[in-house]
Every structure is written in structure tokens, then in C-alpha cells.
N, C-alpha and C positions, 0 to 999 in steps of 0.2 A: 479335483480340477479347478482352475480359476475361472471365474465367470467372464464371459465376453465383455469387452469394454464398450459401453454405449456412448459413443461420441455425442449423439444428439442430446443426451442428458447433461452434457457439460458445456454446451455452447454458451448458455447465458452466463456462466461463471467466468469465462475467460474475457468476455467483453466488458467488468468490474472494475524625532530624536535619533538619528541613524548614523552610527559609526561605520563607515563604509571603507572597505579596503580596495586599493587599486592594484593589489597583487593579482596573480592569475586566479581564475574562478575557484571559489572556496570548495574544498573537498573535506569530507568527514574524516578527521584524523583518528577519531575513535569509531569509525564506521561500523566495525564488527563487534563493538561492545554489546553486551546483552542487557536489555532493559526489561524490567518486570513491573507488574502492578505494584503500587497504584499508578493511575494514569499520569504519565509524565507531562500532560498538557492541562494544567489547572485552568479553570474557567476564568476568563479575563475579568478585570475589575468593572468593566462596563461594556455595553453594546457598541456597535460600530455603525455609523451613518455614512453611506456611500451615495454621493450625488449622482444623478443620472441626467443625461441630456441627449439631444439628437446626434451628438458627436461620439456617443459611447461613454459618457461620463469622464471622470478624472483619469489621469495616466496612472499606470501601475505603481510607479514610485511613490505617488502621493497616498494611494490606498495602503500600500505596505508600510509607509511611515506611520499612518494612523493605527495600523494593526500592531506595530511595535509598541506604540504608546499604551494601548489598552491591554495587550497581552503580556507586557513586561518582558519582551524579548528584544534581542538585537540581531539584525541581519548582518552577515559577512558576505559581501558581494564583490565579484570581480568586475573589472572595467568593461569587458564585453557585455556581460549581463546588465550592468548598470545602464549602458547605452540603450539596450532594448527596453528597459523599464521606463526610461524618461520619454520615449516617443510612442509608447503603446498604450492606447486607452483600454480601460478595464472591460468595456463592452456592455454596460447597462444603460438602457434608454430612459428608465424612470428611477427616482430615488429608491434606495434599498436600505431599509432599517433592519439591522441584524442584531437579534438579542444576544446577550453575552454568552449563553450556553452554546450558540451556533457559530460564534465568530471564527473559531479554528476551521471548522468544516467548510463554511462558506468561502473564506479567503483562500483556503487550499484548493477548493473546486475552481474558483476563478483563476488561480495560478496555473493549474493544470491545463485549463483551456488555452493558455498562452505558452504551453510547453516549458513551464518552470518547475523545478524540483527543489524541495527542501531537504536538508540533512541536519541531524541533531548533533551539533558540535560539542555543546556543553549543556548538561542538564541542570546543574546547580546555578544559582544566581552568581554573577550575571549570566543568564541563559543566552547562548549563541546559536543561531540558526544559519546554516549555510544556505545560500540561495544561488541557483545557477540556471541558465537557459540550456535546455538539452541541445539546442543548436550550437552552443559554445562548447559543449562537452558531450561527446558521443558515447562514451562508455559509462553511462549513468549508473548502471547496475552495480558497479564497483563500490558505490557509496551506500549500498543497501545495509540496513541495520539488522544484525542477527537478533532474533527474538525467539522466545519459547512459544511453541504452538498454543499453549494455554493462555497466552497474552494477546492472541489475535483479536479478541473483542475490543481491546484498547485501541488497536491500530486500524480497525475497519472503517473508522470515521475520518481517516487522515490520508486522503488520496495523493497528497503532494510528497509523501515520504515513501521511499522504497524500502521494503523489508524482505528478509529471507528467513525461512524456518524449515525444519525437517519434520515430516509426518511419518509415522510408523503404521504399518498395516499388518494384520494377521491373516487376511483373506485375499487381498488383491496382489497381483504381481506388479511391482513398481516399475520394472523395465517395460513391460507391455503397455502399462498405463502412460508412462512418460513418452514413449514413442508415438502413441496415439495422440497425445496432447500437443506435441511440438508444432504440428502444422497449424494449430490455432494460435500460437504465440507469434504474432506478426512483427513485434518490435523487439528485436534481439538486444537492443541497447538498454531496455528496461525490464525485460521478462526472461526468465530462464527456468527450466525444469530439468532436474538431473536425478536419475535413480541412484540410490546409495545401497548397493547390494540388491537383493530381490524383494525386500520387505520395507524399505524406507525410501523417501523421496525428498529432495530439497527443492523448494519453490522460491523464486525471486519475482517480485512484482510490487505494485502499489499495495498499500494496506487493504483496501476493499477487495482487490482482485485476489490476493492471497487468502484472505479470510473466506471469500466466497468459494474458491476452489477447495479449501480445506473442508468446509462444510459439506460440499458435494462428495468429496472422496470418502469422508467418514460415513456418510449415508450409504454410499455404495458398498463400503466395507461391511457395514452392519447388515445390509440386505443380503450380501453373500454369506455372512455368518449364519443368518437364519435359514437360508436356502441349504447350506451345508448340513445344518442340524436336521432339517426336514428330510434330506436325502439319507442321512445316517439312520434316522428313525425308520424310514421306509425299507432300508436294506437290512435292518435287524431281523433275525429269525423270529418267528412267532413264539410266544411263550407256550411251553407245554402245559396242558390242562392238569390241574392237581387231581 
């Protein structure tokens, strides 16, 4: 028998120089290409200084232009999203000095606070990053990058990217688990969970959310494996004395 699904154990996991285009908001033409280790996000050449003030600091377009410079990437931005960037302050009240190793994570975190999504358009130099407002594009999950489950540690520090992966189980029932989880996925434009048969599941969401869910499901699968082994041992007939 499959173990009951413990929803309460999952709650924390679900809640996890600018050439600019005036074309419609950029979409990942290679959205479902598979990317593997090593990390496709090399450490920027220097840190990032973000000025803060009572108005919420600089506008997003200025911060992202500085990010392009230090990270060696180029954003491809549609006209609707560009209008949002130019009139939205980043939201910091005091100066923020970001070390080089944290630049990607901090900038992506700030971007997600303003409903912005990144997509990896081109990994090789010149590296191109699609940037769009989720208000300008409602089917954001279609830009999710297909990754191998083994590469989730690479993506768990990148909240502005949507990823999708397939998890395999040998103890959990994927259909029962996905049905239980759907009620917790409140943003259908960015999140999705689909059973693939009875023993596999596809998950779509931000890098941190998918990585957290994967870790939780693996732990549940391992717990059930141990429980099954214990039940099997208990049910085994006693050995005959010699």
C-alpha cells in the first residue's frame, strides 16, 4: 500500500549597456532545451552597488543595466515590460552592496518582487536573457526550462527562472500526490504539477520552489521505502530453530 499523503509536511515547500528590443515581450525560443552542470550562471566580474533612498532607490531599468554590465549578459525586453521597468523603483531604502557571488540571486529576488521573469535565450557569449513582466504575459510557465532533476541544486538559487523537471518514485503514488498538491499551487501561470503514469511526476515552478518540492518528495519516498521494509520484515515468518 502507498503511504497517506501528508499535506502539512509539504506546505513550506510550495510557498519556495542594454540592447533592447521593441518587439513583443521576449520568449525563450529554446525554452525547453536541457541544461546541465556546470552552473550556467558564472560569478560576475564584480559586485553590485544599489543606491537606496526614501523613494525606494533607483528604477528597475537602471539596476538591471548595472547587472548586465557586471554579469556579462544582455537583456531582451519587450516594449510593455520596458515601460514597467522605467517607472518602477527597486524598493530599497538604504544602500545595498552585493558581493559578486550573490549578484544573480539578489537581482533575481528583487525582480520577482516586481513580478518579473527571466528566461535563458542564449547560454553562449553573447549571453541573452529574456525579461518580461508577468502582467504582460500570463502564460509564463510555457517559458520554463527543461532540466534534469540532478541539476536542481544549480537552479535553486535562481528564483526569476521557471524550470520544469520529472521526478521518479518507487514508493509514492504520483497521481495521488499531485492531486493533493494542486490545491497548494495558487498561481497557475507559473506553477504546474502533472502525474506521468503512477510513478513519475512533472513539476513546473521557480527554481527554489521546484528544488524544495523535489527534496520533500524524495524524503517522503525514502520514508515510505523504510516503512515498507519494516512491514515486510515484520510479516516474514519466524525462522525455524535449528
